[in-house]
MARTOR-885787 format. One record per residue (C-alpha): y, x negated, z negated; residue number from 1; residue in three letters; chain. Coordinates in steps of 0.25 Angstrom, whole numbers, plus 5000, padded with zeros to 4 digits. Layout:
BEGIN
rec y:Y | x:X | z:Z | seq:NUM | type:ala | mol:A;
...
//
This chain:
BEGIN
rec y:5022 | x:4841 | z:5059 | seq:1 | type:met | mol:A;
rec y:5012 | x:4851 | z:5054 | seq:2 | type:glu | mol:A;
rec y:5015 | x:4859 | z:5042 | seq:3 | type:ser | mol:A;
rec y:5005 | x:4857 | z:5030 | seq:4 | type:pro | mol:A;
rec y:4994 | x:4866 | z:5027 | seq:5 | type:asp | mol:A;
rec y:4998 | x:4877 | z:5017 | seq:6 | type:thr | mol:A;
rec y:4990 | x:4885 | z:5007 | seq:7 | type:thr | mol:A;
rec y:4995 | x:4897 | z:5000 | seq:8 | type:ser | mol:A;
rec y:4987 | x:4901 | z:4987 | seq:9 | type:val | mol:A;
rec y:4988 | x:4915 | z:4984 | seq:10 | type:val | mol:A;
rec y:4986 | x:4917 | z:4969 | seq:11 | type:leu | mol:A;
rec y:4982 | x:4931 | z:4963 | seq:12 | type:val | mol:A;
rec y:4981 | x:4933 | z:4948 | seq:13 | type:pro | mol:A;
rec y:4972 | x:4941 | z:4939 | seq:14 | type:gly | mol:A;
rec y:4974 | x:4954 | z:4932 | seq:15 | type:ala | mol:A;
rec y:4987 | x:4956 | z:4925 | seq:16 | type:cys | mol:A;
rec y:4993 | x:4943 | z:4930 | seq:17 | type:his | mol:A;
rec y:5004 | x:4940 | z:4940 | seq:18 | type:gly | mol:A;
rec y:5007 | x:4928 | z:4949 | seq:19 | type:gly | mol:A;
rec y:5013 | x:4921 | z:4937 | seq:20 | type:trp | mol:A;
rec y:4999 | x:4918 | z:4933 | seq:21 | type:trp | mol:A;
rec y:4998 | x:4908 | z:4944 | seq:22 | type:tyr | mol:A;
rec y:5012 | x:4902 | z:4943 | seq:23 | type:glu | mol:A;
rec y:5007 | x:4888 | z:4937 | seq:24 | type:pro | mol:A;
rec y:4997 | x:4888 | z:4949 | seq:25 | type:leu | mol:A;
rec y:5007 | x:4891 | z:4960 | seq:26 | type:val | mol:A;
rec y:5016 | x:4879 | z:4954 | seq:27 | type:thr | mol:A;
rec y:5004 | x:4870 | z:4954 | seq:28 | type:ala | mol:A;
rec y:4999 | x:4874 | z:4968 | seq:29 | type:leu | mol:A;
rec y:5013 | x:4871 | z:4973 | seq:30 | type:ala | mol:A;
rec y:5012 | x:4856 | z:4969 | seq:31 | type:arg | mol:A;
rec y:5000 | x:4855 | z:4979 | seq:32 | type:his | mol:A;
rec y:5008 | x:4863 | z:4990 | seq:33 | type:arg | mol:A;
rec y:5000 | x:4875 | z:4989 | seq:34 | type:leu | mol:A;
rec y:5007 | x:4889 | z:4989 | seq:35 | type:his | mol:A;
rec y:5003 | x:4897 | z:4977 | seq:36 | type:gly | mol:A;
rec y:5006 | x:4912 | z:4979 | seq:37 | type:ile | mol:A;
rec y:5005 | x:4919 | z:4965 | seq:38 | type:ala | mol:A;
rec y:5003 | x:4934 | z:4967 | seq:39 | type:val | mol:A;
rec y:5007 | x:4945 | z:4957 | seq:40 | type:thr | mol:A;
rec y:4999 | x:4957 | z:4961 | seq:41 | type:leu | mol:A;
rec y:5005 | x:4971 | z:4962 | seq:42 | type:ala | mol:A;
rec y:5006 | x:4977 | z:4948 | seq:43 | type:gly | mol:A;
rec y:5007 | x:4964 | z:4941 | seq:44 | type:leu | mol:A;
rec y:5021 | x:4961 | z:4942 | seq:45 | type:gly | mol:A;
rec y:5030 | x:4963 | z:4930 | seq:46 | type:pro | mol:A;
rec y:5036 | x:4976 | z:4936 | seq:47 | type:ser | mol:A;
rec y:5025 | x:4980 | z:4945 | seq:48 | type:asp | mol:A;
rec y:5019 | x:4994 | z:4944 | seq:49 | type:glu | mol:A;
rec y:5004 | x:4994 | z:4942 | seq:50 | type:val | mol:A;
rec y:5001 | x:5008 | z:4946 | seq:51 | type:ala | mol:A;
rec y:4993 | x:5009 | z:4959 | seq:52 | type:gly | mol:A;
rec y:4991 | x:4994 | z:4961 | seq:53 | type:val | mol:A;
rec y:4977 | x:4992 | z:4966 | seq:54 | type:thr | mol:A;
rec y:4968 | x:4980 | z:4970 | seq:55 | type:leu | mol:A;
rec y:4971 | x:4984 | z:4984 | seq:56 | type:asp | mol:A;
rec y:4986 | x:4982 | z:4981 | seq:57 | type:asp | mol:A;
rec y:4983 | x:4968 | z:4976 | seq:58 | type:his | mol:A;
rec y:4974 | x:4964 | z:4987 | seq:59 | type:val | mol:A;
rec y:4985 | x:4969 | z:4997 | seq:60 | type:glu | mol:A;
rec y:4996 | x:4961 | z:4990 | seq:61 | type:gln | mol:A;
rec y:4988 | x:4948 | z:4990 | seq:62 | type:val | mol:A;
rec y:4984 | x:4950 | z:5005 | seq:63 | type:ser | mol:A;
rec y:4998 | x:4951 | z:5008 | seq:64 | type:thr | mol:A;
rec y:5001 | x:4938 | z:5001 | seq:65 | type:val | mol:A;
rec y:4989 | x:4931 | z:5008 | seq:66 | type:val | mol:A;
rec y:4995 | x:4936 | z:5022 | seq:67 | type:thr | mol:A;
rec y:5009 | x:4930 | z:5019 | seq:68 | type:arg | mol:A;
rec y:5003 | x:4917 | z:5013 | seq:69 | type:ala | mol:A;
rec y:4995 | x:4915 | z:5026 | seq:70 | type:arg | mol:A;
rec y:5007 | x:4916 | z:5034 | seq:71 | type:glu | mol:A;
rec y:5013 | x:4903 | z:5028 | seq:72 | type:thr | mol:A;
rec y:5001 | x:4896 | z:5023 | seq:73 | type:ser | mol:A;
rec y:4989 | x:4889 | z:5030 | seq:74 | type:asp | mol:A;
rec y:4979 | x:4894 | z:5020 | seq:75 | type:arg | mol:A;
rec y:4979 | x:4905 | z:5009 | seq:76 | type:val | mol:A;
rec y:4971 | x:4904 | z:4996 | seq:77 | type:val | mol:A;
rec y:4969 | x:4916 | z:4987 | seq:78 | type:leu | mol:A;
rec y:4967 | x:4914 | z:4972 | seq:79 | type:val | mol:A;
rec y:4964 | x:4925 | z:4963 | seq:80 | type:gly | mol:A;
rec y:4962 | x:4925 | z:4948 | seq:81 | type:his | mol:A;
rec y:4954 | x:4936 | z:4940 | seq:82 | type:ser | mol:A;
rec y:4958 | x:4949 | z:4946 | seq:83 | type:tyr | mol:A;
rec y:4965 | x:4942 | z:4957 | seq:84 | type:gly | mol:A;
rec y:4951 | x:4939 | z:4963 | seq:85 | type:gly | mol:A;
rec y:4949 | x:4953 | z:4968 | seq:86 | type:ser | mol:A;
rec y:4963 | x:4953 | z:4974 | seq:87 | type:val | mol:A;
rec y:4961 | x:4940 | z:4982 | seq:88 | type:ile | mol:A;
rec y:4947 | x:4944 | z:4987 | seq:89 | type:thr | mol:A;
rec y:4954 | x:4957 | z:4993 | seq:90 | type:gly | mol:A;
rec y:4965 | x:4949 | z:4999 | seq:91 | type:ala | mol:A;
rec y:4956 | x:4939 | z:5005 | seq:92 | type:ala | mol:A;
rec y:4947 | x:4951 | z:5010 | seq:93 | type:asp | mol:A;
rec y:4958 | x:4957 | z:5018 | seq:94 | type:arg | mol:A;
rec y:4962 | x:4944 | z:5025 | seq:95 | type:gln | mol:A;
rec y:4952 | x:4933 | z:5023 | seq:96 | type:pro | mol:A;
rec y:4957 | x:4925 | z:5035 | seq:97 | type:glu | mol:A;
rec y:4970 | x:4923 | z:5027 | seq:98 | type:asn | mol:A;
rec y:4963 | x:4917 | z:5015 | seq:99 | type:val | mol:A;
rec y:4957 | x:4903 | z:5015 | seq:100 | type:asp | mol:A;
rec y:4952 | x:4903 | z:5000 | seq:101 | type:ala | mol:A;
rec y:4949 | x:4912 | z:4988 | seq:102 | type:leu | mol:A;
rec y:4950 | x:4907 | z:4974 | seq:103 | type:val | mol:A;
rec y:4946 | x:4916 | z:4963 | seq:104 | type:tyr | mol:A;
rec y:4950 | x:4911 | z:4949 | seq:105 | type:leu | mol:A;
rec y:4940 | x:4918 | z:4939 | seq:106 | type:asp | mol:A;
rec y:4942 | x:4931 | z:4948 | seq:107 | type:ala | mol:A;
rec y:4935 | x:4943 | z:4953 | seq:108 | type:phe | mol:A;
rec y:4929 | x:4942 | z:4967 | seq:109 | type:val | mol:A;
rec y:4926 | x:4956 | z:4972 | seq:110 | type:pro | mol:A;
rec y:4917 | x:4961 | z:4983 | seq:111 | type:glu | mol:A;
rec y:4920 | x:4974 | z:4990 | seq:112 | type:asp | mol:A;
rec y:4920 | x:4986 | z:4979 | seq:113 | type:gly | mol:A;
rec y:4922 | x:4977 | z:4967 | seq:114 | type:asp | mol:A;
rec y:4933 | x:4979 | z:4957 | seq:115 | type:ser | mol:A;
rec y:4938 | x:4970 | z:4946 | seq:116 | type:cys | mol:A;
rec y:4932 | x:4980 | z:4936 | seq:117 | type:tyr | mol:A;
rec y:4919 | x:4980 | z:4943 | seq:118 | type:ser | mol:A;
rec y:4918 | x:4965 | z:4943 | seq:119 | type:met | mol:A;
rec y:4923 | x:4962 | z:4929 | seq:120 | type:thr | mol:A;
rec y:4916 | x:4963 | z:4915 | seq:121 | type:asp | mol:A;
rec y:4917 | x:4973 | z:4905 | seq:122 | type:asp | mol:A;
rec y:4927 | x:4966 | z:4897 | seq:123 | type:asp | mol:A;
rec y:4937 | x:4966 | z:4908 | seq:124 | type:gln | mol:A;
rec y:4934 | x:4980 | z:4912 | seq:125 | type:arg | mol:A;
rec y:4937 | x:4984 | z:4898 | seq:126 | type:his | mol:A;
rec y:4951 | x:4977 | z:4900 | seq:127 | type:trp | mol:A;
rec y:4953 | x:4984 | z:4913 | seq:128 | type:tyr | mol:A;
rec y:4951 | x:4998 | z:4906 | seq:129 | type:leu | mol:A;
rec y:4957 | x:4996 | z:4892 | seq:130 | type:asp | mol:A;
rec y:4968 | x:4987 | z:4898 | seq:131 | type:gly | mol:A;
rec y:4973 | x:4998 | z:4907 | seq:132 | type:ser | mol:A;
rec y:4972 | x:5009 | z:4897 | seq:133 | type:gly | mol:A;
rec y:4987 | x:5008 | z:4893 | seq:134 | type:arg | mol:A;
rec y:4992 | x:5012 | z:4907 | seq:135 | type:thr | mol:A;
rec y:4979 | x:5016 | z:4915 | seq:136 | type:gly | mol:A;
rec y:4985 | x:5008 | z:4926 | seq:137 | type:leu | mol:A;
rec y:4985 | x:4993 | z:4923 | seq:138 | type:ala | mol:A;
rec y:4976 | x:4984 | z:4914 | seq:139 | type:val | mol:A;
rec y:4985 | x:4977 | z:4903 | seq:140 | type:asp | mol:A;
rec y:4985 | x:4962 | z:4902 | seq:141 | type:pro | mol:A;
rec y:4976 | x:4956 | z:4891 | seq:142 | type:leu | mol:A;
rec y:4983 | x:4951 | z:4879 | seq:143 | type:pro | mol:A;
rec y:4979 | x:4936 | z:4883 | seq:144 | type:ile | mol:A;
rec y:4986 | x:4938 | z:4896 | seq:145 | type:phe | mol:A;
rec y:5000 | x:4931 | z:4899 | seq:146 | type:asp | mol:A;
rec y:5012 | x:4940 | z:4895 | seq:147 | type:pro | mol:A;
rec y:5015 | x:4941 | z:4910 | seq:148 | type:arg | mol:A;
rec y:5002 | x:4949 | z:4913 | seq:149 | type:ala | mol:A;
rec y:5004 | x:4963 | z:4918 | seq:150 | type:arg | mol:A;
rec y:4995 | x:4975 | z:4917 | seq:151 | type:pro | mol:A;
rec y:4985 | x:4975 | z:4929 | seq:152 | type:his | mol:A;
rec y:4984 | x:4987 | z:4938 | seq:153 | type:pro | mol:A;
rec y:4970 | x:4993 | z:4934 | seq:154 | type:leu | mol:A;
rec y:4967 | x:4998 | z:4948 | seq:155 | type:ala | mol:A;
rec y:4966 | x:4984 | z:4954 | seq:156 | type:thr | mol:A;
rec y:4955 | x:4981 | z:4944 | seq:157 | type:leu | mol:A;
rec y:4946 | x:4993 | z:4947 | seq:158 | type:val | mol:A;
rec y:4949 | x:4995 | z:4962 | seq:159 | type:gln | mol:A;
rec y:4937 | x:4990 | z:4970 | seq:160 | type:lys | mol:A;
rec y:4939 | x:4978 | z:4980 | seq:161 | type:ser | mol:A;
rec y:4939 | x:4982 | z:4995 | seq:162 | type:arg | mol:A;
rec y:4934 | x:4971 | z:5002 | seq:163 | type:leu | mol:A;
rec y:4928 | x:4969 | z:5016 | seq:164 | type:ser | mol:A;
rec y:4922 | x:4955 | z:5013 | seq:165 | type:gly | mol:A;
rec y:4932 | x:4948 | z:5021 | seq:166 | type:gly | mol:A;
rec y:4936 | x:4939 | z:5009 | seq:167 | type:trp | mol:A;
rec y:4923 | x:4932 | z:5010 | seq:168 | type:his | mol:A;
rec y:4928 | x:4925 | z:5022 | seq:169 | type:arg | mol:A;
rec y:4938 | x:4917 | z:5014 | seq:170 | type:val | mol:A;
rec y:4931 | x:4903 | z:5016 | seq:171 | type:pro | mol:A;
rec y:4935 | x:4897 | z:5002 | seq:172 | type:val | mol:A;
rec y:4932 | x:4904 | z:4989 | seq:173 | type:lys | mol:A;
rec y:4933 | x:4898 | z:4975 | seq:174 | type:his | mol:A;
rec y:4930 | x:4905 | z:4962 | seq:175 | type:tyr | mol:A;
rec y:4934 | x:4900 | z:4948 | seq:176 | type:val | mol:A;
rec y:4926 | x:4905 | z:4936 | seq:177 | type:ala | mol:A;
rec y:4933 | x:4903 | z:4923 | seq:178 | type:ala | mol:A;
rec y:4922 | x:4900 | z:4913 | seq:179 | type:thr | mol:A;
rec y:4932 | x:4900 | z:4901 | seq:180 | type:gly | mol:A;
rec y:4931 | x:4915 | z:4898 | seq:181 | type:trp | mol:A;
rec y:4929 | x:4918 | z:4883 | seq:182 | type:pro | mol:A;
rec y:4917 | x:4927 | z:4887 | seq:183 | type:gly | mol:A;
rec y:4910 | x:4931 | z:4899 | seq:184 | type:pro | mol:A;
rec y:4919 | x:4930 | z:4912 | seq:185 | type:ser | mol:A;
rec y:4921 | x:4943 | z:4919 | seq:186 | type:pro | mol:A;
rec y:4921 | x:4934 | z:4932 | seq:187 | type:phe | mol:A;
rec y:4908 | x:4927 | z:4929 | seq:188 | type:ala | mol:A;
rec y:4900 | x:4937 | z:4938 | seq:189 | type:glu | mol:A;
rec y:4910 | x:4935 | z:4950 | seq:190 | type:thr | mol:A;
rec y:4909 | x:4920 | z:4948 | seq:191 | type:ala | mol:A;
rec y:4894 | x:4920 | z:4949 | seq:192 | type:arg | mol:A;
rec y:4894 | x:4929 | z:4961 | seq:193 | type:arg | mol:A;
rec y:4904 | x:4921 | z:4969 | seq:194 | type:val | mol:A;
rec y:4896 | x:4908 | z:4965 | seq:195 | type:gly | mol:A;
rec y:4884 | x:4913 | z:4972 | seq:196 | type:thr | mol:A;
rec y:4891 | x:4917 | z:4985 | seq:197 | type:glu | mol:A;
rec y:4894 | x:4907 | z:4997 | seq:198 | type:pro | mol:A;
rec y:4908 | x:4901 | z:4999 | seq:199 | type:gly | mol:A;
rec y:4912 | x:4901 | z:4985 | seq:200 | type:trp | mol:A;
rec y:4916 | x:4889 | z:4976 | seq:201 | type:thr | mol:A;
rec y:4915 | x:4893 | z:4961 | seq:202 | type:val | mol:A;
rec y:4922 | x:4885 | z:4950 | seq:203 | type:his | mol:A;
rec y:4919 | x:4887 | z:4935 | seq:204 | type:ala | mol:A;
rec y:4932 | x:4883 | z:4927 | seq:205 | type:trp | mol:A;
rec y:4932 | x:4882 | z:4912 | seq:206 | type:pro | mol:A;
rec y:4944 | x:4890 | z:4911 | seq:207 | type:thr | mol:A;
rec y:4948 | x:4904 | z:4905 | seq:208 | type:arg | mol:A;
rec y:4950 | x:4915 | z:4915 | seq:209 | type:his | mol:A;
rec y:4965 | x:4911 | z:4916 | seq:210 | type:asn | mol:A;
rec y:4962 | x:4899 | z:4925 | seq:211 | type:val | mol:A;
rec y:4976 | x:4895 | z:4924 | seq:212 | type:leu | mol:A;
rec y:4976 | x:4894 | z:4909 | seq:213 | type:his | mol:A;
rec y:4976 | x:4879 | z:4908 | seq:214 | type:asp | mol:A;
rec y:4985 | x:4877 | z:4920 | seq:215 | type:gly | mol:A;
rec y:4983 | x:4878 | z:4935 | seq:216 | type:pro | mol:A;
rec y:4977 | x:4865 | z:4938 | seq:217 | type:glu | mol:A;
rec y:4963 | x:4869 | z:4939 | seq:218 | type:arg | mol:A;
rec y:4966 | x:4880 | z:4949 | seq:219 | type:val | mol:A;
rec y:4975 | x:4871 | z:4957 | seq:220 | type:val | mol:A;
rec y:4964 | x:4861 | z:4958 | seq:221 | type:glu | mol:A;
rec y:4955 | x:4872 | z:4963 | seq:222 | type:leu | mol:A;
rec y:4965 | x:4877 | z:4973 | seq:223 | type:leu | mol:A;
rec y:4968 | x:4863 | z:4979 | seq:224 | type:leu | mol:A;
rec y:4954 | x:4862 | z:4981 | seq:225 | type:gly | mol:A;
rec y:4953 | x:4875 | z:4988 | seq:226 | type:val | mol:A;
rec y:4965 | x:4872 | z:4997 | seq:227 | type:thr | mol:A;
rec y:4960 | x:4859 | z:5001 | seq:228 | type:arg | mol:A;
rec y:4947 | x:4865 | z:5006 | seq:229 | type:ser | mol:A;
rec y:4956 | x:4873 | z:5015 | seq:230 | type:leu | mol:A;
rec y:4962 | x:4862 | z:5023 | seq:231 | type:val | mol:A;
rec y:4960 | x:4864 | z:5037 | seq:232 | type:gly | mol:A;
rec y:4957 | x:4877 | z:5044 | seq:233 | type:pro | mol:A;
rec y:4950 | x:4887 | z:5035 | seq:234 | type:thr | mol:A;
rec y:4938 | x:4894 | z:5041 | seq:235 | type:thr | mol:A;
rec y:4936 | x:4908 | z:5037 | seq:236 | type:his | mol:A;
rec y:4922 | x:4913 | z:5037 | seq:237 | type:ala | mol:A;
rec y:4919 | x:4923 | z:5048 | seq:238 | type:pro | mol:A;
rec y:4920 | x:4938 | z:5044 | seq:239 | type:ser | mol:A;
//
């Protein structure tokens, strides 16, 4: 008897957040027999050091998670929220053959040479700079964040992405644009850009940037649709 198809969903959080942010989603995915892997990036654990942590470190960390997930799963879906979009892009760029779908939840989508600092708006840039003034090493969480939020390594937000373009070969790419920002969204230009490129499916959700604020159901529905589209051999675009 053949074993059932298995899918691992690697979940990368946004700035200042850890894998705990995805806990409700991991629980909900398990009810649908999907293996959610919520990553706490280096420097974001309760006792982690932030000094010297770069975007490259986070990309390498998630790349390792992808490699291990692929060893035990038929398919791997990478999900990134906010800052996490830069991380999943870098990880997919290193091994596009091991990633079957990319899902960006109101997130950055860099090209080679882009940084979060260059892609965002002036309000976010002010937070990066003013928020890191206390230590010079990390951006302090905003007051509205969960009490578990941690200072985020500044270098990860200003380092430029180093991409070969290999991530474009991932065959399935979804982007969620949250439309519930109280003002202009710093991700509006990213959403507009990917919406003009082939191979993308763009969703506009009437939610705030924290797309899990009202529960995981909407994200679960999206991921179930994505994983169902992957049933059967996935064909990656040629390099």
